[in-house]
N, C-alpha and C positions, 0 to 999 in steps of 0.2 A: 165572702165579707170580704168588703173592698180596705187598704193598707193603712186608711185616713178610720176607719172602722179598728182597723187593727191598733194604732200608737194612737188610738182614744182609751181602746181600753186596755192596752199595757198601763198608761200612764196613769189611767185610772187603778190602776191593784196598785200601781207602784207608789200611788198618793192613801189611799189607806192601810197600803201594807204598814208605808210611814207609821200614820199613824198608831196605830194597833200595838204594831212594836213601842211607842215611845209609852204609853199607856199600859201597856201590860208585861213589857220584855218576850224576848224570845219565848220563853218556856212557857209564858203561862197565854200565847198566840198559838192559833192552829191554821190551816190552811182550807179550813172551812169556814171558817170565823171572819176571816180577810172575803175568799169569798161570796159571803150571807153579804155581811156592810159595802160590798161594790155590788149588790145586786147580777154578779155570776155566778157560775157553778164553777167547779172545783175542778175540771177536764178544762176547763176558760183556762180560766189560774194558772194549770202549769204547761200548758198551749204559751200561752204569751211568760212566763216567768219557770217556768221552771219547778223546783219544790221549794217547799219553806225554806231550802236553808239557804236558796242562789236568792230565792227573792231577799233575804231579812241580808244575803250580801250585795247585793243591789241596793238597801236601802242602806246599807251602810258605805258605799261607797261613792252616793250619793252626797249624801248627810257630808264626807269627807273631800267631798268638790268640792263644796260650796261649802264648806273652814277656811277650804287654805287658800282657796279667790281670793277671801276675804282675808287674812294674813297675808298673804302675799306683797299683795295693796299698801296694807299698813306699815306692815312692814319697809318698805320700798324710803321712808319720808328719814326712818332712823339717820341715813350718813348727812340729813340736811341740814340748813344752819344755828337749829333750835331743836339737842340732841330731848332733855329736860321734855317738851310739849310736845315733839314727838312719840316718846315713854307713853303720855300719859294720851295722844292718843289714840297708843294701839292699844290700853287702858278700855275706851270708848265704845272702839269700836267693837273690840271682844264683843261687850258686855249691851252690847247697842245687839249686834251678831246675834249672840243667844235669844236675848228676849224679843228677839225680829223668828225666830228659827227653834220656840222649847222645845222640840221633837230634839233638837238636838246635842244639849245638854242629855232629855232623857234619855236618848237610846245609849247614850253614855253609863248613866248612872245607876244605869242596870246593868252595865257590866262591871262598874265598881259591886254590885252584890253579888257579881259570880250567875247571871242572866250569860245563856248560852256558852257555857264555860269550857264544851267539847271545841268552840269554833277560838282557838288559841292566836290565827295569828294576825288577831287585828289591828294589834292594840303598838306590833311591831313594825303593822303595813303604813297604821292612818293615824298612827300619834305623835310616836316616835320621832318619824321626819318630822314635823308639824312642830313639836320640843324645837330640834336643832334646829332647825330654821329662827330659832325667837333668841337662841343662846346667842347664835353663829350671829344676826347682827346686831343683837349688843355686845358681841366681846369687843369690837370700833370701842365703843363709849364706855366701857370701862377700862380699856385700854387708852382713853384720854383722858382720863380721872373725872369724868362727871356721872359716874356710878362707881361709890365706891368702892375702892379691894377688900375691905371685907367682905364687902356683901354675897349674904346665898346667892348668884342670881337665879340658878336653878330653884332653889327649895321658893324663891319670890314669887319664880313666875308657875309652878302650880298653888303657890299659894292663890293665886290671879284665878287658878281653873279652879279650885274647888268652892272658892269663895260663890265664884258665880256662879253655876252650876246649882252653887246649895240655893242663892236667892231663888233662881228660877224658878228653881222646882218648887221647895220650900217657905221662903218669903219669911218674913216677920209676925211673928203675935206681939197683938196689942195687951190691952190693961181686963182685959173682956177676953182676951181667949181663941180673939179671932181674927183667923190667915189674911196678911198684906202680901203679896207677892208684886211683878215686877208690869204687871196691869194696877197697881195704885200709883200714882204719877205718885204724888207729895211723900211713899217709901221710897221707890227708884230712885229719886232725884234727892234723899236721903243715904240711901245704900249706896250710888254714884261715888259723891260726892268721903263717906268713908273709907270705897276701893282705894279715893285717887289720893286721900291722905296716909290709908299704910303701907299700897306702891311704894310712897317717896320715901315715907321713914324706913322702909323695907329695904330701898337701894341708897338711901343715907342721896337722896341727889341735892343740888344744891339749890338756894331761897325756898320760896314756899308755893303747895302743893297748887293744884289752879282752882 
């Protein structure tokens, strides 16, 4: 087998595993299910990725890298001339990322429900550094008085995470009990406007929400 074949199979395995872990959770997904979905045998999956644990860690690492890259780029604008608009842009960037990469909030929501509970280091390794980076980036905005000093910034950031993940996976019900999520442009626009209003009020930002 050529190195190109190896790379192609490894990429396929990671993609399929991401989809299955996001849909079924770590505890509900077996290596055999991943292998079958990828059209490969278990030996090939193990050869490329190791066992189920190693594959899950690779999936979570890949998801974290994508989220970190998005946040680093977005947070860089907070030091600009219009921090209020920059804060709202961070909110937009995070929402867009979760809409475009629905497997990421799905993976973490499974963990909220105690999925893969024996893998306890991931929150410390991945979630806490990102949360710290956001709070650190907002600290000068608080010091400048743009964010009201009475606002609980940490809980405001967590509220955005909870709301975006909830909408990304659960959507909203209409009057007939039908579920509408991010693939519904009207509801996505409505949720985005609500999220901006919520953040603006939580942080007590000056002026009107965009």
